[in-house]
Backbone and ligand atoms as CSV (ligand in chain L), in Angstrom:
chain,resi,resn,atom,element,x,y,z
A,1,MET,N,N,-10.730,11.815,22.426
A,1,MET,CA,C,-10.469,11.560,20.995
A,1,MET,C,C,-9.503,12.582,20.409
A,2,LEU,N,N,-8.629,12.113,19.617
A,2,LEU,CA,C,-7.641,12.980,18.953
A,2,LEU,C,C,-8.279,13.706,17.790
A,3,LYS,N,N,-7.956,14.969,17.621
A,3,LYS,CA,C,-8.498,15.704,16.486
A,3,LYS,C,C,-7.396,15.847,15.412
A,4,ILE,N,N,-7.791,15.727,14.189
A,4,ILE,CA,C,-6.866,15.876,13.067
A,4,ILE,C,C,-7.166,17.185,12.396
A,5,ASN,N,N,-6.181,18.060,12.451
A,5,ASN,CA,C,-6.319,19.410,11.855
A,5,ASN,C,C,-6.697,19.360,10.380
A,6,GLY,N,N,-7.757,20.042,10.035
A,6,GLY,CA,C,-8.029,20.247,8.627
A,6,GLY,C,C,-8.727,19.110,7.908
A,7,ILE,N,N,-8.945,17.989,8.568
A,7,ILE,CA,C,-9.655,16.908,7.888
A,7,ILE,C,C,-10.946,16.626,8.661
A,8,ASN,N,N,-12.030,16.797,7.986
A,8,ASN,CA,C,-13.327,16.551,8.548
A,8,ASN,C,C,-13.699,15.080,8.371
A,9,LYS,N,N,-13.442,14.629,7.173
A,9,LYS,CA,C,-13.742,13.243,6.810
A,9,LYS,C,C,-12.686,12.810,5.804
A,10,GLY,N,N,-11.929,11.809,6.115
A,10,GLY,CA,C,-10.873,11.426,5.161
A,10,GLY,C,C,-9.997,10.348,5.712
A,11,ILE,N,N,-8.821,10.256,5.063
A,11,ILE,CA,C,-7.867,9.190,5.393
A,11,ILE,C,C,-6.476,9.797,5.518
A,12,VAL,N,N,-5.750,9.372,6.505
A,12,VAL,CA,C,-4.341,9.740,6.611
A,12,VAL,C,C,-3.533,8.435,6.510
A,13,ILE,N,N,-2.611,8.425,5.565
A,13,ILE,CA,C,-1.682,7.300,5.448
A,13,ILE,C,C,-0.328,7.779,5.990
A,14,ASP,N,N,0.034,7.157,7.092
A,14,ASP,CA,C,1.192,7.663,7.881
A,14,ASP,C,C,2.299,6.584,7.906
A,15,HIS,N,N,3.446,7.029,8.391
A,15,HIS,CA,C,4.593,6.159,8.571
A,15,HIS,C,C,5.008,5.491,7.252
A,16,ILE,N,N,4.843,6.248,6.161
A,16,ILE,CA,C,5.310,5.674,4.844
A,16,ILE,C,C,6.846,5.892,4.836
A,17,THR,N,N,7.530,4.839,4.458
A,17,THR,CA,C,8.991,4.907,4.283
A,17,THR,C,C,9.319,6.080,3.341
A,18,ALA,N,N,10.211,6.977,3.761
A,18,ALA,CA,C,10.514,8.142,2.940
A,18,ALA,C,C,10.949,7.727,1.554
A,19,GLY,N,N,10.330,8.353,0.576
A,19,GLY,CA,C,10.597,8.012,-0.831
A,19,GLY,C,C,9.523,7.166,-1.477
A,20,LEU,N,N,8.710,6.485,-0.639
A,20,LEU,CA,C,7.654,5.631,-1.238
A,20,LEU,C,C,6.295,6.359,-1.371
A,21,GLY,N,N,6.253,7.547,-0.782
A,21,GLY,CA,C,4.962,8.291,-0.836
A,21,GLY,C,C,4.445,8.546,-2.213
A,22,HIS,N,N,5.355,8.914,-3.103
A,22,HIS,CA,C,4.948,9.231,-4.467
A,22,HIS,C,C,4.367,8.017,-5.201
A,23,LYS,N,N,5.016,6.878,-4.935
A,23,LYS,CA,C,4.551,5.619,-5.555
A,23,LYS,C,C,3.136,5.263,-5.095
A,24,ILE,N,N,2.921,5.415,-3.822
A,24,ILE,CA,C,1.610,5.094,-3.258
A,24,ILE,C,C,0.575,6.073,-3.747
A,25,PHE,N,N,0.955,7.339,-3.819
A,25,PHE,CA,C,0.066,8.415,-4.319
A,25,PHE,C,C,-0.388,8.102,-5.724
A,26,LYS,N,N,0.572,7.630,-6.575
A,26,LYS,CA,C,0.204,7.280,-7.946
A,26,LYS,C,C,-0.607,6.027,-8.014
A,27,GLU,N,N,-0.216,5.051,-7.189
A,27,GLU,CA,C,-0.897,3.731,-7.181
A,27,GLU,C,C,-2.374,3.916,-6.825
A,28,LEU,N,N,-2.678,4.864,-5.948
A,28,LEU,CA,C,-4.058,5.118,-5.530
A,28,LEU,C,C,-4.760,6.092,-6.459
A,29,ASN,N,N,-4.077,6.463,-7.566
A,29,ASN,CA,C,-4.619,7.397,-8.538
A,29,ASN,C,C,-4.988,8.760,-7.922
A,30,LEU,N,N,-4.258,9.151,-6.890
A,30,LEU,CA,C,-4.584,10.393,-6.206
A,30,LEU,C,C,-4.167,11.608,-6.996
A,31,ASP,N,N,-3.240,11.375,-7.963
A,31,ASP,CA,C,-2.835,12.528,-8.789
A,31,ASP,C,C,-3.936,12.934,-9.723
A,32,LYS,N,N,-4.950,12.042,-9.868
A,32,LYS,CA,C,-6.074,12.399,-10.759
A,32,LYS,C,C,-7.359,12.671,-9.962
A,33,ALA,N,N,-7.275,12.625,-8.643
A,33,ALA,CA,C,-8.488,12.768,-7.790
A,33,ALA,C,C,-9.022,14.183,-7.873
A,34,GLU,N,N,-10.339,14.304,-7.698
A,34,GLU,CA,C,-10.938,15.638,-7.771
A,34,GLU,C,C,-11.172,16.246,-6.359
A,35,TYR,N,N,-10.956,15.425,-5.328
A,35,TYR,CA,C,-11.029,15.964,-3.978
A,35,TYR,C,C,-9.606,16.370,-3.517
A,36,THR,N,N,-9.560,17.000,-2.353
A,36,THR,CA,C,-8.256,17.511,-1.896
A,36,THR,C,C,-7.366,16.347,-1.405
A,37,THR,N,N,-6.169,16.340,-1.876
A,37,THR,CA,C,-5.173,15.359,-1.390
A,37,THR,C,C,-3.868,16.083,-1.117
A,38,ALA,N,N,-3.040,15.485,-0.292
A,38,ALA,CA,C,-1.733,16.068,-0.038
A,38,ALA,C,C,-0.715,14.935,0.145
A,39,LEU,N,N,0.407,15.095,-0.532
A,39,LEU,CA,C,1.559,14.195,-0.338
A,39,LEU,C,C,2.641,15.068,0.323
A,40,ILE,N,N,2.961,14.652,1.523
A,40,ILE,CA,C,3.976,15.420,2.275
A,40,ILE,C,C,5.219,14.512,2.428
A,41,LYS,N,N,6.324,15.039,1.932
A,41,LYS,CA,C,7.538,14.197,1.935
A,41,LYS,C,C,8.502,14.593,2.999
A,42,ASN,N,N,9.281,13.605,3.433
A,42,ASN,CA,C,10.397,13.866,4.366
A,42,ASN,C,C,9.957,14.566,5.619
A,43,VAL,N,N,8.875,14.087,6.254
A,43,VAL,CA,C,8.471,14.594,7.530
A,43,VAL,C,C,9.393,14.007,8.582
A,44,PRO,N,N,9.929,14.803,9.524
A,44,PRO,CA,C,10.781,14.267,10.545
A,44,PRO,C,C,9.974,13.263,11.422
A,45,SER,N,N,10.579,12.122,11.702
A,45,SER,CA,C,9.908,11.110,12.487
A,45,SER,C,C,10.858,10.514,13.515
A,46,ASN,N,N,10.395,10.339,14.724
A,46,ASN,CA,C,11.272,9.718,15.775
A,46,ASN,C,C,11.558,8.303,15.417
A,47,LYS,N,N,10.551,7.587,14.895
A,47,LYS,CA,C,10.751,6.163,14.639
A,47,LYS,C,C,11.536,5.884,13.359
A,48,LEU,N,N,11.242,6.646,12.348
A,48,LEU,CA,C,11.855,6.326,11.025
A,48,LEU,C,C,12.940,7.292,10.554
A,49,GLY,N,N,13.177,8.358,11.337
A,49,GLY,CA,C,14.104,9.394,10.855
A,49,GLY,C,C,13.360,10.368,9.963
A,50,LYS,N,N,12.924,9.835,8.825
A,50,LYS,CA,C,12.133,10.632,7.896
A,50,LYS,C,C,11.013,9.726,7.424
A,51,LYS,N,N,9.884,10.350,7.119
A,51,LYS,CA,C,8.777,9.545,6.574
A,51,LYS,C,C,7.986,10.402,5.616
A,52,ASP,N,N,7.163,9.726,4.790
A,52,ASP,CA,C,6.225,10.439,3.942
A,52,ASP,C,C,4.827,10.266,4.528
A,53,LEU,N,N,3.935,11.131,4.098
A,53,LEU,CA,C,2.559,11.163,4.677
A,53,LEU,C,C,1.634,11.595,3.576
A,54,ILE,N,N,0.473,10.898,3.549
A,54,ILE,CA,C,-0.539,11.276,2.556
A,54,ILE,C,C,-1.844,11.561,3.271
A,55,LYS,N,N,-2.457,12.713,2.892
A,55,LYS,CA,C,-3.790,13.037,3.453
A,55,LYS,C,C,-4.757,13.070,2.302
A,56,ILE,N,N,-5.896,12.415,2.524
A,56,ILE,CA,C,-6.933,12.368,1.490
A,56,ILE,C,C,-8.230,12.909,2.106
A,57,ASP,N,N,-8.788,13.918,1.486
A,57,ASP,CA,C,-9.969,14.572,2.059
A,57,ASP,C,C,-11.235,13.878,1.626
A,58,ASN,N,N,-11.245,12.573,1.721
A,58,ASN,CA,C,-12.402,11.790,1.261
A,58,ASN,C,C,-12.200,10.383,1.800
A,59,VAL,N,N,-13.264,9.628,2.002
A,59,VAL,CA,C,-13.099,8.259,2.383
A,59,VAL,C,C,-13.233,7.407,1.137
A,60,VAL,N,N,-12.126,6.796,0.741
A,60,VAL,CA,C,-12.107,5.999,-0.505
A,60,VAL,C,C,-11.703,4.587,-0.166
A,61,ASP,N,N,-12.030,3.673,-1.051
A,61,ASP,CA,C,-11.638,2.265,-0.888
A,61,ASP,C,C,-10.136,2.136,-1.157
A,62,LEU,N,N,-9.427,1.574,-0.254
A,62,LEU,CA,C,-7.968,1.370,-0.462
A,62,LEU,C,C,-7.739,-0.091,-0.677
A,63,ASN,N,N,-6.914,-0.440,-1.637
A,63,ASN,CA,C,-6.530,-1.813,-1.809
A,63,ASN,C,C,-5.396,-2.118,-0.820
A,64,LEU,N,N,-5.718,-2.746,0.277
A,64,LEU,CA,C,-4.732,-2.963,1.342
A,64,LEU,C,C,-3.662,-3.936,0.925
A,65,ASP,N,N,-3.989,-4.838,-0.025
A,65,ASP,CA,C,-2.961,-5.790,-0.509
A,65,ASP,C,C,-1.875,-5.015,-1.264
A,66,VAL,N,N,-2.336,-4.143,-2.136
A,66,VAL,CA,C,-1.383,-3.329,-2.907
A,66,VAL,C,C,-0.502,-2.450,-1.971
A,67,LEU,N,N,-1.155,-1.804,-0.991
A,67,LEU,CA,C,-0.394,-0.965,-0.067
A,67,LEU,C,C,0.540,-1.819,0.754
A,68,GLY,N,N,0.119,-2.993,1.179
A,68,GLY,CA,C,0.956,-3.852,1.980
A,68,GLY,C,C,2.192,-4.337,1.210
A,69,LEU,N,N,2.019,-4.526,-0.081
A,69,LEU,CA,C,3.169,-4.910,-0.875
A,69,LEU,C,C,4.148,-3.829,-1.040
A,70,ILE,N,N,3.652,-2.591,-1.228
A,70,ILE,CA,C,4.569,-1.452,-1.431
A,70,ILE,C,C,5.305,-1.089,-0.130
A,71,ASP,N,N,4.535,-1.026,0.961
A,71,ASP,CA,C,5.155,-0.642,2.233
A,71,ASP,C,C,4.331,-1.209,3.410
A,72,PRO,N,N,4.722,-2.396,3.896
A,72,PRO,CA,C,3.984,-3.051,4.960
A,72,PRO,C,C,4.046,-2.312,6.301
A,73,ASN,N,N,4.863,-1.224,6.383
A,73,ASN,CA,C,5.048,-0.584,7.661
A,73,ASN,C,C,4.108,0.607,7.888
A,74,LEU,N,N,3.378,0.979,6.830
A,74,LEU,CA,C,2.567,2.192,6.948
A,74,LEU,C,C,1.310,1.950,7.818
A,75,THR,N,N,0.753,3.030,8.251
A,75,THR,CA,C,-0.511,2.963,9.012
A,75,THR,C,C,-1.557,3.804,8.344
A,76,ILE,N,N,-2.788,3.401,8.488
A,76,ILE,CA,C,-3.901,4.103,7.833
A,76,ILE,C,C,-4.880,4.510,8.934
A,77,THR,N,N,-5.225,5.791,8.902
A,77,THR,CA,C,-6.201,6.321,9.861
A,77,THR,C,C,-7.392,6.820,9.146
A,78,ILE,N,N,-8.568,6.359,9.534
A,78,ILE,CA,C,-9.829,6.828,8.939
A,78,ILE,C,C,-10.454,7.857,9.853
A,79,ILE,N,N,-10.821,9.004,9.257
A,79,ILE,CA,C,-11.356,10.107,10.085
A,79,ILE,C,C,-12.778,10.470,9.628
A,80,GLU,N,N,-13.650,10.575,10.636
A,80,GLU,CA,C,-14.980,11.085,10.357
A,80,GLU,C,C,-15.326,12.102,11.425
A,81,ASP,N,N,-15.939,13.199,11.034
A,81,ASP,CA,C,-16.277,14.264,11.985
A,81,ASP,C,C,-15.073,14.701,12.782
A,82,GLU,N,N,-13.929,14.806,12.119
A,82,GLU,CA,C,-12.662,15.217,12.726
A,82,GLU,C,C,-12.182,14.308,13.824
A,83,GLN,N,N,-12.724,13.091,13.872
A,83,GLN,CA,C,-12.263,12.178,14.888
A,83,GLN,C,C,-11.846,10.821,14.246
A,84,ILE,N,N,-10.882,10.204,14.916
A,84,ILE,CA,C,-10.390,8.926,14.374
A,84,ILE,C,C,-11.412,7.824,14.637
A,85,VAL,N,N,-11.908,7.197,13.580
A,85,VAL,CA,C,-12.861,6.105,13.752
A,85,VAL,C,C,-12.224,4.725,13.498
A,86,ASP,N,N,-11.096,4.699,12.839
A,86,ASP,CA,C,-10.435,3.428,12.590
A,86,ASP,C,C,-8.947,3.651,12.326
A,87,LYS,N,N,-8.134,2.696,12.818
A,87,LYS,CA,C,-6.704,2.759,12.581
A,87,LYS,C,C,-6.300,1.376,12.064
A,88,ILE,N,N,-5.686,1.305,10.923
A,88,ILE,CA,C,-5.317,0.022,10.317
A,88,ILE,C,C,-3.800,-0.080,10.268
A,89,LYS,N,N,-3.269,-1.194,10.778
A,89,LYS,CA,C,-1.845,-1.465,10.632
A,89,LYS,C,C,-1.681,-2.490,9.535
A,90,LEU,N,N,-0.758,-2.245,8.665
A,90,LEU,CA,C,-0.638,-3.184,7.540
A,90,LEU,C,C,0.477,-4.219,7.820
A,91,SER,N,N,0.460,-5.253,6.992
A,91,SER,CA,C,1.546,-6.220,7.000
A,91,SER,C,C,1.613,-6.769,5.593
A,92,LEU,N,N,2.626,-7.542,5.260
A,92,LEU,CA,C,2.697,-8.160,3.972
A,92,LEU,C,C,1.506,-9.117,3.806
A,93,PRO,N,N,0.707,-8.995,2.766
A,93,PRO,CA,C,-0.405,-9.902,2.616
A,93,PRO,C,C,0.122,-11.338,2.410
A,94,LYS,N,N,-0.630,-12.322,2.977
A,94,LYS,CA,C,-0.232,-13.733,2.881
A,94,LYS,C,C,-0.441,-14.263,1.450
A,95,LYS,N,N,-1.487,-13.777,0.836
A,95,LYS,CA,C,-1.851,-14.188,-0.516
A,95,LYS,C,C,-2.266,-12.956,-1.277
A,96,VAL,N,N,-1.835,-12.834,-2.550
A,96,VAL,CA,C,-2.345,-11.765,-3.394
A,96,VAL,C,C,-2.751,-12.339,-4.756
A,97,THR,N,N,-3.805,-11.820,-5.282
A,97,THR,CA,C,-4.283,-12.291,-6.607
A,97,THR,C,C,-4.441,-11.080,-7.543
A,98,GLY,N,N,-3.887,-11.249,-8.721
A,98,GLY,CA,C,-4.054,-10.231,-9.758
A,98,GLY,C,C,-3.220,-8.993,-9.585
A,99,ILE,N,N,-2.251,-9.021,-8.715
A,99,ILE,CA,C,-1.402,-7.815,-8.520
A,99,ILE,C,C,0.016,-8.039,-9.074
A,100,LEU,N,N,0.568,-9.188,-8.726
A,100,LEU,CA,C,1.968,-9.495,-9.133
A,100,LEU,C,C,1.960,-10.286,-10.450
A,101,LYS,N,N,3.083,-10.166,-11.159
A,101,LYS,CA,C,3.306,-10.974,-12.349
A,101,LYS,C,C,4.493,-11.870,-12.090
A,102,CYS,N,N,4.440,-13.092,-12.704
A,102,CYS,CA,C,5.522,-14.016,-12.474
A,102,CYS,C,C,6.731,-13.600,-13.316
A,103,LYS,N,N,7.918,-13.684,-12.698
A,103,LYS,CA,C,9.173,-13.232,-13.408
A,103,LYS,C,C,9.772,-14.374,-14.224
A,104,ASN,N,N,9.253,-15.583,-14.079
A,104,ASN,CA,C,9.801,-16.716,-14.830
A,104,ASN,C,C,9.228,-16.643,-16.273
A,105,PRO,N,N,10.158,-16.422,-17.262
A,105,PRO,CA,C,9.714,-16.227,-18.623
A,105,PRO,C,C,9.042,-17.494,-19.191
A,106,ARG,N,N,9.349,-18.652,-18.620
A,106,ARG,CA,C,8.747,-19.902,-19.158
A,106,ARG,C,C,7.459,-20.277,-18.426
A,107,CYS,N,N,7.036,-19.456,-17.479
A,107,CYS,CA,C,5.843,-19.762,-16.728
A,107,CYS,C,C,4.631,-19.685,-17.661
A,108,ILE,N,N,3.705,-20.652,-17.464
A,108,ILE,CA,C,2.516,-20.715,-18.311
A,108,ILE,C,C,1.690,-19.420,-18.221
A,109,SER,N,N,1.798,-18.708,-17.070
A,109,SER,CA,C,1.026,-17.504,-16.881
A,109,SER,C,C,1.541,-16.404,-17.771
A,110,SER,N,N,2.902,-16.426,-18.065
A,110,SER,CA,C,3.473,-15.444,-18.974
A,110,SER,C,C,3.103,-15.765,-20.415
A,111,ILE,N,N,3.213,-17.040,-20.752
A,111,ILE,CA,C,2.913,-17.484,-22.135
A,111,ILE,C,C,1.467,-17.256,-22.488
A,112,GLU,N,N,0.548,-17.627,-21.561
A,112,GLU,CA,C,-0.849,-17.490,-21.847
A,112,GLU,C,C,-1.454,-16.138,-21.406
A,113,GLU,N,N,-0.598,-15.251,-20.914
A,113,GLU,CA,C,-1.008,-13.935,-20.468
A,113,GLU,C,C,-2.124,-13.958,-19.434
A,114,ILE,N,N,-1.946,-14.798,-18.452
A,114,ILE,CA,C,-2.933,-14.899,-17.380
A,114,ILE,C,C,-2.655,-13.747,-16.370
A,115,ASP,N,N,-3.688,-13.033,-15.970
A,115,ASP,CA,C,-3.487,-11.840,-15.117
A,115,ASP,C,C,-3.813,-12.082,-13.641
A,116,ASP,N,N,-4.754,-12.988,-13.407
A,116,ASP,CA,C,-5.207,-13.133,-12.002
A,116,ASP,C,C,-4.490,-14.294,-11.302
A,117,ILE,N,N,-3.161,-14.207,-11.329
A,117,ILE,CA,C,-2.354,-15.258,-10.719
A,117,ILE,C,C,-2.357,-15.064,-9.198
A,118,THR,N,N,-2.464,-16.146,-8.478
A,118,THR,CA,C,-2.389,-16.043,-7.025
A,118,THR,C,C,-0.922,-16.355,-6.569
A,119,PHE,N,N,-0.374,-15.431,-5.746
A,119,PHE,CA,C,0.970,-15.645,-5.192
A,119,PHE,C,C,0.787,-15.831,-3.697
A,120,THR,N,N,1.588,-16.746,-3.155
A,120,THR,CA,C,1.561,-17.003,-1.728
A,120,THR,C,C,2.902,-16.580,-1.091
A,121,LEU,N,N,2.783,-15.887,0.017
A,121,LEU,CA,C,3.992,-15.426,0.718
A,121,LEU,C,C,4.740,-16.607,1.271
A,122,VAL,N,N,6.002,-16.759,0.916
A,122,VAL,CA,C,6.800,-17.899,1.410
A,122,VAL,C,C,7.920,-17.425,2.325
A,123,ASP,N,N,8.383,-16.227,2.180
A,123,ASP,CA,C,9.459,-15.684,3.036
A,123,ASP,C,C,9.205,-14.219,3.340
A,124,GLU,N,N,8.750,-13.949,4.576
A,124,GLU,CA,C,8.404,-12.598,4.919
A,124,GLU,C,C,9.599,-11.667,4.975
A,125,LYS,N,N,10.749,-12.147,5.435
A,125,LYS,CA,C,11.964,-11.305,5.541
A,125,LYS,C,C,12.446,-10.912,4.148
A,126,LYS,N,N,12.496,-11.860,3.231
A,126,LYS,CA,C,12.979,-11.569,1.882
A,126,LYS,C,C,11.889,-11.064,0.974
A,127,LYS,N,N,10.663,-11.014,1.454
A,127,LYS,CA,C,9.524,-10.568,0.695
A,127,LYS,C,C,9.389,-11.413,-0.575
A,128,GLU,N,N,9.399,-12.715,-0.391
A,128,GLU,CA,C,9.253,-13.624,-1.527
A,128,GLU,C,C,7.903,-14.245,-1.636
A,129,TYR,N,N,7.377,-14.270,-2.862
A,129,TYR,CA,C,6.087,-14.832,-3.122
A,129,TYR,C,C,6.186,-15.941,-4.174
A,130,LYS,N,N,5.402,-16.998,-3.973
A,130,LYS,CA,C,5.482,-18.173,-4.862
A,130,LYS,C,C,4.362,-18.142,-5.838
A,131,CYS,N,N,4.667,-18.320,-7.103
A,131,CYS,CA,C,3.672,-18.352,-8.186
A,131,CYS,C,C,2.879,-19.630,-8.094
A,132,GLU,N,N,1.554,-19.550,-8.286
A,132,GLU,CA,C,0.697,-20.765,-8.158
A,132,GLU,C,C,0.911,-21.719,-9.367
A,133,TYR,N,N,1.418,-21.211,-10.461
A,133,TYR,CA,C,1.559,-22.014,-11.679
A,133,TYR,C,C,2.869,-22.762,-11.723
A,134,CYS,N,N,3.959,-22.086,-11.415
A,134,CYS,CA,C,5.290,-22.726,-11.594
A,134,CYS,C,C,6.075,-22.810,-10.310
A,135,ASP,N,N,5.520,-22.349,-9.208
A,135,ASP,CA,C,6.199,-22.410,-7.909
A,135,ASP,C,C,7.490,-21.580,-7.859
A,136,THR,N,N,7.731,-20.747,-8.857
A,136,THR,CA,C,8.911,-19.865,-8.837
A,136,THR,C,C,8.756,-18.852,-7.741
A,137,ARG,N,N,9.847,-18.615,-6.961
A,137,ARG,CA,C,9.815,-17.571,-5.943
A,137,ARG,C,C,10.130,-16.248,-6.541
A,138,ASN,N,N,9.191,-15.330,-6.419
A,138,ASN,CA,C,9.372,-13.960,-6.973
A,138,ASN,C,C,9.584,-13.061,-5.758
A,139,SER,N,N,10.709,-12.318,-5.765
A,139,SER,CA,C,10.885,-11.351,-4.655
A,139,SER,C,C,10.425,-9.970,-5.123
A,140,LEU,N,N,9.917,-9.201,-4.199
A,140,LEU,CA,C,9.343,-7.882,-4.529
A,140,LEU,C,C,10.451,-6.929,-4.879
L,1,ZN,ZN,ZN,4.991,-18.618,-12.554
């Protein structure tokens, strides 16, 4: 088993596209967390050239849909007793509810201020999601 320096129990979010670490850090409210967290930017990486990395000294619930939308290429490692107990690879979620807003100003969801809209992935390459109300394609 691989040992992770300095983390007894926690989460490492790795292979974050350089520059997106801060956004993910804020999205997870880690800037307000009371446990130890670290955002490490521009780590040299063989695969990506440069990457960002986040260490969280606690096991917290992560919204994988939100993370997948921001950066589908990142990996999540869960650590307990200084050992890796789980490794999660992300991808673009097929469906998301309550995260995205429709960009069509005439969409009923904008007019009636509906928040829990379901969007379905229609084009993975272009990162396009279709609104359930008006079928408009929204790209991320
Ligand atoms: Zn819509």
